[in-house]
C-alpha positions as CSV (number, residue, x, y, z in Angstrom):
1,M,-39.1,30.3,-86.3
2,L,-35.6,29.7,-85.9
3,L,-35.2,32.9,-83.9
4,V,-37.8,32.0,-81.7
5,F,-36.1,28.3,-81.4
6,S,-32.9,30.0,-80.7
7,L,-34.1,32.1,-78.0
8,A,-35.7,29.4,-76.3
9,I,-32.8,26.9,-77.0
10,I,-30.9,29.9,-74.7
11,G,-33.1,30.5,-71.7
12,I,-33.6,26.7,-71.7
13,A,-29.7,26.4,-71.2
14,F,-29.6,29.1,-68.8
15,V,-32.1,27.8,-66.5
16,G,-30.4,24.4,-66.6
17,G,-27.2,26.0,-66.2
18,V,-28.2,28.4,-63.1
19,L,-29.8,26.0,-61.2
20,P,-26.4,24.4,-59.6
21,L,-25.3,27.8,-58.5
22,L,-28.4,29.0,-56.6
23,K,-27.2,28.3,-53.2
24,D,-24.6,26.4,-51.7
25,W,-25.4,22.3,-52.1
26,S,-23.6,20.3,-49.7
27,S,-21.2,17.5,-50.7
28,V,-23.9,15.2,-50.7
29,Q,-26.1,16.7,-53.0
30,L,-23.3,17.7,-55.2
31,H,-22.5,14.3,-55.5
32,L,-25.9,13.0,-56.4
33,F,-25.5,16.0,-58.9
34,T,-22.5,14.3,-59.9
35,G,-23.9,10.8,-60.7
36,F,-27.1,12.1,-62.1
37,S,-24.9,13.8,-64.4
38,A,-22.5,10.8,-65.1
39,G,-25.7,9.1,-66.2
40,V,-26.4,12.5,-68.3
41,F,-23.2,11.7,-70.2
42,I,-22.9,8.2,-70.5
43,G,-27.0,7.8,-71.5
44,A,-26.2,10.5,-74.3
45,A,-23.1,8.9,-75.9
46,F,-25.1,5.4,-76.1
47,F,-28.6,6.2,-77.1
48,H,-27.9,9.2,-79.4
49,M,-24.1,10.2,-80.4
50,I,-23.0,6.6,-81.1
51,P,-26.5,5.8,-83.3
52,D,-25.9,9.2,-85.3
53,S,-22.5,8.9,-85.6
54,V,-23.1,5.7,-87.1
55,D,-25.7,6.7,-88.8
56,L,-23.6,9.4,-90.9
57,V,-20.5,7.2,-91.6
58,E,-19.6,3.4,-91.6
59,S,-19.9,1.9,-88.4
60,G,-16.6,0.2,-88.1
61,T,-14.8,3.9,-88.3
62,A,-17.6,5.6,-86.2
63,L,-16.8,2.8,-83.4
64,G,-13.0,3.6,-84.0
65,L,-13.4,7.4,-83.7
66,V,-15.2,7.2,-80.3
67,L,-12.6,4.8,-79.1
68,L,-10.0,7.1,-80.4
69,G,-11.9,10.2,-78.7
70,F,-11.7,8.0,-75.3
71,V,-8.1,7.3,-75.6
72,V,-7.2,11.2,-76.6
73,V,-9.0,12.1,-73.2
74,L,-7.0,9.1,-71.5
75,L,-3.9,10.7,-72.5
76,A,-4.4,13.8,-71.8
77,E,-5.6,13.7,-68.1
78,R,-3.4,10.4,-67.1
79,V,-0.5,10.5,-68.6
80,V,0.4,14.2,-69.5
81,F,-1.1,15.5,-66.4
82,Y,0.2,12.2,-64.5
83,E,2.5,14.5,-62.1
84,H,0.5,17.3,-61.0
85,R,-2.6,14.8,-60.3
86,E,0.3,12.7,-58.1
87,E,0.4,16.6,-56.2
88,C,-2.9,16.5,-55.9
89,E,-4.7,16.5,-52.3
90,E,-7.4,13.9,-52.4
91,E,-10.1,16.3,-53.6
92,C,-8.1,18.3,-56.6
93,E,-10.2,20.9,-57.8
94,H,-7.7,20.8,-60.9
95,E,-8.6,17.7,-61.4
96,H,-12.2,18.7,-61.7
97,L,-11.7,21.4,-63.6
98,L,-10.0,19.3,-66.4
99,T,-13.0,17.3,-66.1
100,G,-15.6,20.1,-66.5
101,V,-12.9,21.5,-69.8
102,T,-13.5,18.0,-71.6
103,A,-17.4,17.7,-70.7
104,F,-17.2,21.6,-72.5
105,I,-15.5,20.0,-75.1
106,G,-17.5,17.5,-75.9
107,L,-20.4,19.5,-75.6
108,S,-19.6,21.8,-77.5
109,V,-18.9,19.9,-80.4
110,H,-22.4,17.5,-79.8
111,S,-24.1,21.5,-79.9
112,A,-22.3,22.4,-83.2
113,I,-23.3,19.2,-84.9
114,A,-27.3,19.6,-83.3
115,G,-27.4,23.4,-84.4
116,L,-26.3,22.5,-88.2
117,S,-28.7,20.0,-87.5
118,L,-31.6,22.3,-86.7
119,G,-30.9,25.1,-89.2
120,V,-30.8,22.6,-91.8
121,A,-34.4,21.0,-90.6
122,V,-35.9,24.5,-90.5
123,V,-34.9,25.3,-94.2
124,V,-35.8,22.1,-95.3
125,D,-39.1,21.8,-93.8
126,Q,-41.0,23.7,-91.1
127,T,-42.6,20.6,-89.5
128,L,-39.2,19.0,-89.3
129,G,-37.6,22.0,-87.9
130,M,-39.7,22.0,-84.9
131,I,-39.5,18.1,-84.1
132,V,-35.4,18.8,-84.5
133,F,-36.3,21.8,-82.0
134,L,-38.1,19.9,-79.4
135,A,-35.6,17.3,-79.5
136,I,-32.8,19.7,-78.6
137,I,-34.4,21.3,-75.7
138,A,-35.5,17.7,-74.3
139,H,-32.2,17.5,-72.8
140,E,-31.0,21.2,-73.2
141,G,-31.5,22.2,-69.6
142,V,-30.1,18.8,-68.6
143,E,-26.9,18.9,-70.3
144,L,-26.2,22.3,-68.8
145,F,-26.8,21.2,-65.6
146,S,-24.8,18.5,-65.2
147,L,-21.8,20.6,-66.9
148,S,-22.2,23.2,-63.8
149,T,-22.5,20.8,-61.6
150,V,-19.1,19.6,-62.6
151,F,-17.4,22.9,-62.3
152,R,-19.1,23.7,-59.0
153,L,-16.7,20.6,-57.8
154,A,-13.9,22.7,-59.2
155,A,-14.7,25.4,-57.1
156,I,-14.8,27.6,-60.0
157,Q,-16.3,31.1,-59.1
158,R,-20.0,31.5,-60.2
159,R,-19.4,34.3,-62.7
160,K,-17.0,32.3,-64.7
161,I,-19.4,29.2,-64.9
162,L,-22.0,31.4,-65.9
163,I,-19.6,32.6,-68.7
164,Y,-19.0,29.1,-69.5
165,V,-22.5,28.4,-69.7
166,G,-23.5,31.3,-71.6
167,L,-21.0,30.1,-74.2
168,L,-22.4,26.7,-74.8
169,A,-26.2,27.9,-74.4
170,S,-25.1,30.2,-77.8
171,I,-23.5,27.3,-79.5
172,K,-26.3,26.0,-80.9
173,P,-28.5,28.8,-82.4
174,I,-24.9,30.1,-83.9
175,F,-24.1,27.1,-85.4
176,A,-27.9,26.7,-86.9
177,W,-28.0,30.2,-88.2
178,I,-24.1,28.9,-89.9
179,A,-26.3,26.4,-91.5
180,V,-29.2,28.8,-92.9
181,I,-26.3,30.6,-95.0
182,T,-24.3,28.0,-96.2
183,I,-26.7,24.8,-96.4
184,D,-25.2,24.3,-100.1
185,L,-22.0,23.6,-98.3
186,L,-23.1,21.4,-95.5
187,S,-23.5,18.4,-97.6
188,G,-20.0,17.3,-98.4
189,I,-19.0,17.7,-94.5
190,G,-18.4,14.7,-92.8
191,L,-20.1,15.5,-89.3
192,G,-20.3,11.9,-87.9
193,I,-16.4,12.2,-87.5
194,P,-16.7,15.1,-85.1
195,L,-19.8,13.4,-83.3
196,A,-18.4,10.3,-82.7
197,L,-14.8,12.0,-81.0
198,A,-17.7,13.9,-79.0
199,A,-19.0,10.4,-77.8
200,G,-15.7,9.1,-76.9
201,T,-14.7,12.1,-74.5
202,F,-18.5,11.7,-73.0
203,L,-18.0,8.0,-72.1
204,Y,-14.7,8.9,-70.6
205,V,-16.0,11.6,-68.6
206,G,-18.9,10.1,-67.8
207,I,-17.4,6.8,-66.5
208,Y,-13.9,7.3,-65.8
209,D,-14.3,10.9,-64.4
210,L,-17.8,11.7,-62.9
211,L,-18.7,8.3,-61.3
212,P,-15.7,7.6,-59.8
213,E,-16.3,11.1,-57.8
214,S,-20.1,9.9,-57.2
215,F,-19.2,7.3,-55.7
216,T,-16.7,8.5,-52.8
217,D,-19.3,8.7,-50.0
218,E,-20.2,4.6,-49.7
219,R,-22.7,5.2,-47.3
220,K,-24.9,7.2,-50.0
221,R,-23.9,4.7,-52.6
222,Y,-27.5,3.6,-53.3
223,S,-28.7,6.9,-53.7
224,V,-26.1,7.8,-56.4
225,F,-26.6,4.9,-58.0
226,I,-30.3,5.8,-58.5
227,A,-29.3,9.4,-59.8
228,V,-27.2,7.4,-62.1
229,I,-29.9,5.8,-63.6
230,I,-32.1,8.9,-63.4
231,G,-30.0,10.2,-65.7
232,M,-29.6,7.4,-68.0
233,A,-33.4,7.0,-67.8
234,I,-33.6,10.6,-69.1
235,M,-31.4,10.3,-72.0
236,F,-33.3,7.3,-73.2
237,G,-36.7,9.0,-72.8
238,V,-35.5,11.8,-75.1
239,G,-34.6,9.0,-77.8
240,L,-38.3,8.0,-77.8
241,L,-39.4,11.1,-78.1
242,I,-37.0,12.2,-81.3
243,D,-38.1,8.5,-82.6
């Protein structure tokens, strides 16, 4: 069962990750995708990652860690790399790359924890394993689509984007199998801590990086707003399916 789940997750991830690479999308289309991606990241943080981290650790600690994750990325992007940002043109590809790498790290943490959850669920009960699997694939393609869109804005070569997509697509299956092998050790691991930190990075990327980028063309502000809401709505709908 876990082998089938793993192959399905990888397949759906690649479909989502490849879609933004199929053609040379116009600037308007890419910024609509960016608005959608912003909604996905913000919605994932509020509807999934923060509530899950609060369930796993004390609520005050979880929210503090969310803020810490936000502040760490703020420090790196707006302080440490400030001098480089000042030298950039209005459309700085390096800035988009830093956003993409931040998103990749956050998604990697999120994927690792989801993979562990899948592995444990499959071992404990097959029905529970199916439920967790459906919850994962409900947003797997959307997450990879969002990440791939951000890397397109950074003008990264398609081959390199596919490498990022492949790495991220493999994280959930790898950690699911790790969970199956080491299930007795997982009870002592505080999974809520990295999940809360990752939620902070999601909020930063969605609010501080992707939203401003998606609204650069004021003529399309209503279309972009709708795209943002659609991204959030999909994450909310996934939450309803999980519940």
